[in-house]
N, C-alpha and C positions, 0 to 999 in steps of 0.2 A: 220713429217711426212711433207719430201719437197715436190711439186708439180711441174711440169714446164710449166712455159706460156702455156695459151690454146695459144697465137700466134705464135709459134713458137712449137706446133707439131710436123711437118716434116724434122724439127730441131734434128732431132736423140741425136750428138753429145750432144746438150744443156739439152736433154732430161737426158740423159746418165751422164751424168753429178749433173740433179739437185736432184739424186737417191741416198741412202742411200749407203753403202759403200756393209754392207751385202747382198746388194740385186746382188750389180754388180762381185763384187766376186763369189756370187749360179749363177750364166747369163755363167760366165767365163767357170766354174765345168761343169756348165751340156750340155756343145757343147762342150766340152773335152769328155762328159760322150755318147752324140748321137757318137759323131765321131767315135770314136771305135763301140759305138752300133748300127749303120748303113753300115757299111762294113762289119759288119756277117750276116746280116737279112737275103739279098740275101741269103744265103746260107747257114742257120742257121740248118732249117727243116733238107731240103736235108742231110747233113754230121748228122745228128744221122738219118735218116734213110738208111745212107750208111755207118752206121755203127750195123745195125741190124735190131733198130728197127722199130715196128709198127706204123704206125699211133694209133694207139687205147694208141699202148705203152705210146708213146708221148705225148699226153695230161694227161695219168696219171702223168705222168712226172709231167710235166711243171705245176700241178694243186697242187702236192704237194707244192712248192714255198710261190705259194697264198698262201696258208691255212696258213701256217707257221709264213707265214708277215700279216695276214689281221689278224689271232688272238693275233698278238703281239704286234698290232697300235694302238689301246688301250692304253695299254700298254705308251706304247714310247710316244703319245701325251697328257699322266701324267708327262713323264721323258720333254717331250720340255716347257712343260704349266708352268715345277717347276724351270728347271736349263737352258731352251735356244737346241737349235737346236743342238749346233756346235759337242757334244759329240756323238750325234744319226747319222749323219749327216758321221763322220768318220768310225764308225761303219758299217756303210751299206755302203760305198766304199772299208773295206774291203773284206767284204761281199760277192761284187760284182766284188773284181779285185780275189775272192775265185773259184767263177764259170770261169772268162776266163785261169785260171790255171786246172784247169779240164776240162776244155775239148780242150786245147792245150795240155795235154799232155794225151789222151783220147785215145787206144786202142782196146776200145768195148763199144759196149753204156750205160754200167754201169753205166760206171767212168761220160757217158757225159749227163749221168740223176742228175750224182752229181752237177755235175756244172751248169745247166738248172736249179735243187733247189736254188742252190743259189743265181746264176743271175736272178731268180726273185724273193727272196727274197734280195737284197741287194739292186735292184729296187724300192722295196717295199719300204724300210725302205729309204733309200737317196731321194725318190721319195714325204717324208710325211714332210721332214726336207725341203726338196726345198718349197715344198709349205710353208711349215708357213713362212720361209720366208718374199714368196709374198706376202702371206694374210695380213703381221703389218708392211711391210715395202714402201708400193703401197699404196695412196689414192684409194681413189674412180675412181677419174677425172683420172687415170695416171693407175687402178691398168689394163684394158683389154690393153694398148697398152701397157703398161714396161713387163708383160706375152707375152706380141707378142712377143715382142724386142728378148725378149728368146727365145723364145722357133722359129719364124717366121727367125729373122738376125742371130742374132748371132749362135742357133747348126741346123739354119735352111741352112745356107749356108756352117756350116762344116759338113753336113748332106746331102749336096750334094756332095761333094769332096769324102764323106765316100764310096757311092757305088761309083762312079765315079779310085777309086783311088785301090781300094779293084779288081776291077772290071779288071784295066790295070793288076793287080798284077797276076789276076790267065790269063788271055787268054797270055800276054806277060813274065812273071815269068814263072811260071804253065805250060805252053802247051799248057792249056784248051780248045777246040775246041766243040762250041755246050754245052750243059747238061754236068755242071759236072757228075762222075762216081765215082770221087773215094778224101777219102776221108783225103787224105794225101799233097791234093793239095791246098785245102780249110785249115787247120790245122796252118798256117803260121799268120794269119790272127787275131784269139783268141792271134794269140801274142801283136802286132803289136797292140789289144783293150787292151789286160792287158799294158804298155805302158803309152796307153794315161790317162789309171785307176788310174794309179799310181802317174803321175804327176797332176792330179786331187785331188788326196788326199792329198799330197804336200801342193797343194793350199788353203785348207783347214782349216788343219793342220796350216799352217804359217798366212794366210788373214786374215780368218772369227773371227767375234767377239765371247765373251763369250756369247751374250747382251741375255737376257729373256724378253718375254714382257709379259707372268704371272702370274697374283695378286694373282697367290698364294702360292707363300716362301713356307713355310716349313710344312701349317698347311694339313694335311694330306685328300685323295683325293679319292675318293673309283669310283676305275675306269671303271667300267663297270658298276653301278647306274648309274653318271655323266653324261653317252651315255645317256644312260635311261631317266635322266630327261632332256638332252638339245632333246628328239625327241617327249619327254608328253611336252615340254616347246610349241612349236611351229608344225602348218601343217605341215609347205611349211619342216621346214625342217625331216621331215614326209617323205613329197612330192619327199623330194629330195633326201632319200637314194632311190628307185626302179628307181629316173631317173638317179643319179647314179650307178648304179648298169648293165642296160645297155649299158648310155654313154665307162660304160668298156670293155661292151664285144670286138669289134672289135679287141684290143690286149688280148685281150685272144682267144677271135673263130676267128679273122676272118687274123690278122697279119701274123700270123704262118701259114699256112696255104694259104698266096696267093703263096707267092712265088714256094712254092713244086704244085699248082693246079695247074700257067701257067707253069711250066716243064715237070709235069703229061699227062696235057690234054692238055694242048694247042702250046707245044711243043717248050719252050720259052728259048732260048739260055743260056748260061751264060754276054753274051753283055745284050739280051735284061732285062731280071734278077736286071741286076745290073744299065739298063737305067729306072726302075722299079721305084725302090727306088730311085735316082737322082732326076727323073720328081716329086715325093710328095716330097721331100723336094724345087724344083724351086718353086713349090704353093705357098710350106707355102713362103718360099723368096720373092717372088714376090706379094699374095696374103696378107700378114697376118698384116704386117704395121697397114695395109690399113682399114680393115675390125677393128681391133683394134678400132684403131678412134673410126668408126664409133659405134663402141659397146659403145665408149666409153662417144661420145654427142646424138647419138642417144637409145641406150638401149641395151642391149646385149640379148638376146630372140628372134628380124626380125634375126640379121645374126648366134645366132646359126642353126634358123628354116631355113634356106640359104644353113650353111653346112651340114647341114643331110643331105638336096635334091640333089647335088654335089655330098659329098659322096654316098647317096644308087643306083649313073646313075650310077657313077666307079662298082658297089655291081653285077645292074645287065650287067652294059657292062660286068663285068670278066666272069659273067654265060654261057652269049646272046654272043658275038666274041669271032670271029678268025683273027689272026693273031698279027706279032710285030707295028703295026699301034694302034691299039686298044687297046697292051698291056698297050704301055706304054703313053698311054690314064689313063688307069686305071690308073695309077701311082702317075697322078698330081691329081686326083680327090681325090684319098685319099689321097695329102696332106687336104683338105679340111678338113679329120674327122681332123686332128694334130689341126687343127687352132678350128675347132669346140671344139675339148677338150679342148685347156686350156681361150676357153672364158667362158664356162659351170664352170672349175677353176674358174671362175670372181664372177661364183653366190653365189660360194659351198662359199667362204671368204663371201660374206655380206649377210648372212643369223642367224650369229651370231654375237657374241660381241668378240672384238677381243681378250679379256682373258683369254676364253677356245676356244683358235680360235685350242690348239694344239689334245685338248678332244674331239671334234668337227670333224677333220681331220681324228683325230683316230676312232672315232664311226663307219663314213664313209668307210672308210678305210680299217679296219674288216669285213662289208655289205658286198663290193663293191669284197675284196678278194676271202671273198667264194665266195659266187655266179659267179667270173670269174671260179673260179678255177670250177665247178661243172662244168660250159660250156663250159671247156677245157678238163677235163673229158667227158662229149659228146660231144665236136666236133670231135676224136679222133675216136670216136664210132661212132658215122654219118661217117664221111669218110673211114671209112673204110667195113662200110657194105652195106647203104644206097646210098653214094656217094658224092664226095669231093660237086662238089654245093648248095651240098641242106645244106650240111656248114652257106654257103654264102648265103641264104633264107633264115634260118631260123633267122638268124640276122637282114635281113630286115623285116619280119614277129614284129620282138617283138617292133623296132624304131618304126616300123605305128600303133602300134598297144598298144602301153604301155606309150616308152617314150613320144612322140609327144601330146600322152591326156595328161598328165601329165604335163609338157610343155604351152599349154595354160591356163591351172588352174595358177599354180603358176607368183606372182607376176616382176611385174619388181624387179628386185635387183638396177638398176643404180642408181633407186631414193627410193627405199627400207630402212626404218627407220626404224631399229632394235627396238624390242620391250625391255631398257635394264631391264625392270620388271619381264618379260615374264623368264627370267633366272639369275632373283636375286641369289638363293640359293645352286646357281650350281659355 
């Protein structure tokens, strides 16, 4: 495993060249996926609601893909440990493409529901493959920097271009003024996202190797028993399951409703919605890699605590603030959640041996997905029946009273040495 020279941490081209090709390929693929996703993100929930779905129905349909993806996660993790991530990666991207195709062709919300279902499942499968590659291709001293090169610089820059491009298309080509009210004005964005997804699929097919880091080989594996054995082996793994579940709440119950809440409760225009997502990506680009350097030098936990605090401030401003300027600031602070999620991923990769990384990620993905699915379904009910602001307040309380105390009790994984003997029988 190659690591960049410590004297050239700011020399990103040198860092890039020093890493394994499989990691570089997955960075390119993730960047293209992020470009397409960030194009549709400001308008996705609005689109489904305009086709006739309620917020409660949106929550239910979003949760279905998460549940199935989560239940498949341990199986997928075992396959990755035996055969490597490439086949799983290809399958996940195909499912993702199917989701975009269903969304693009939807005339009724039920077809859009199928698209949301496939999109959530495809993201889960592709993300599990991506996480395994990062966990195995990057050395501890390079892990946070490498993951944030992907998240903040590569995906971040294209993630910033995405909403700018989609906002320009809606305003200048589709003639949208103010908040979008016609689903047909949003529909072309899904075809563009589908195009980028197909390109990313071709890159994985032709450029990613069939390398496997697992030591299982043809040995029989016990998918769910292995996951339970990992949790029994180390109390830090048990803590991480709940930490990861709370950490997944923003994607499950916050991000899907930020844009629709801003539009409905704060009267945000199409341009403001796009600017919020652009601001999120800008934060990742400007701050991400620097925070990765700090995380690799001084520790994961201090950086993670800072990102959590800044993101929670953003959620508070979303609930209490008004005006386009405040909403764009909220978008900027949302970028720290994406940085924090990447740093948290570094922690997860440093809790178990590399040879069981696929099954570990599968176990955490299953628990996180099921928890996220429940919270996604709950958030739709809360939004429709109690008020949109309570979706964000519930998340804030979960962070402050569950995740943060557990993180405080977790060791600093930058210097943590995995006790191989604990996992010897897995």
